[in-house]
C-alpha atoms as one frame of an Amber mdcrd trajectory, in Angstrom:
protein
  97.729 106.784 108.635  98.379 109.244 111.389  96.208 112.273 110.792  97.375
 114.045 113.942 100.768 115.002 112.520 101.082 117.691 109.918 102.100 116.699
 106.414 102.101 119.527 103.854 101.564 117.201 100.881  98.640 115.420 102.531
  97.145 118.698 103.705  97.323 120.199 100.219  95.792 117.108  98.627  92.954
 117.047 101.145  92.151 120.637 100.182  92.508 120.259  96.437  91.735 116.639
  95.497  88.235 115.264  96.198  89.261 111.677  95.374  92.151 111.876  97.836
  89.851 113.369 100.480  87.407 110.486  99.958  90.202 107.921 100.336  91.348
 109.506 103.604  87.774 109.497 104.879  87.356 105.856 103.847  90.607 104.949
 105.638  89.393 106.675 108.811  86.036 104.882 108.599  87.766 101.501 108.316
  89.993 102.375 111.263  87.020 103.357 113.429  85.236 100.087 112.680  88.397
  98.067 113.366  88.692  99.745 116.773  85.085  98.774 117.495  85.754  95.180
 116.474  88.951  95.042 118.542  86.975  95.927 121.661  84.658  92.934 121.273
  85.398  90.305 123.907  84.029  87.369 121.906  83.639  88.292 118.239  81.531
  85.888 116.223  82.656  84.395 112.912  81.115  87.201 110.865  82.846  89.851
 112.957  86.178  88.063 112.660  85.747  87.853 108.884  84.774  91.524 108.770
  87.942  92.415 110.673  90.162  90.522 108.242  88.391  92.060 105.244  88.564
  95.580 106.662  92.278  95.257 107.370  92.889  94.305 103.741  90.701  97.132
 102.431  92.332  99.635 104.765  95.790  98.603 103.558  94.764  98.960  99.908
  93.374 102.431 100.587  96.523 103.391 102.492  98.686 102.237  99.576  96.594
 104.342  97.188  96.849 107.372  99.491 100.627 107.105  99.679 100.879 106.566
  95.927  98.920 109.753  95.277 101.035 111.631  97.825 104.247 110.378  96.233
 103.129 111.305  92.721 102.062 114.758  93.909 105.359 115.354  95.729 107.404
 114.282  92.700 105.439 116.466  90.305 105.525 119.609  92.480
């Protein structure tokens, strides 16, 4: 999720919806850790497994974020 571009729906939800705000924060945390893992020259088995797991979790969170955004946009 690109947080550098402005999105009025996302911005409004970040202000007004604590659950949405937490999901965005969680997504950013996963992304930061994935960047760290990507910079490892020789990741061990645990780090490789962590990367795979984080990618799946990040995708699930992203899907939830976009679902909330869609529902908000349709209802407003």
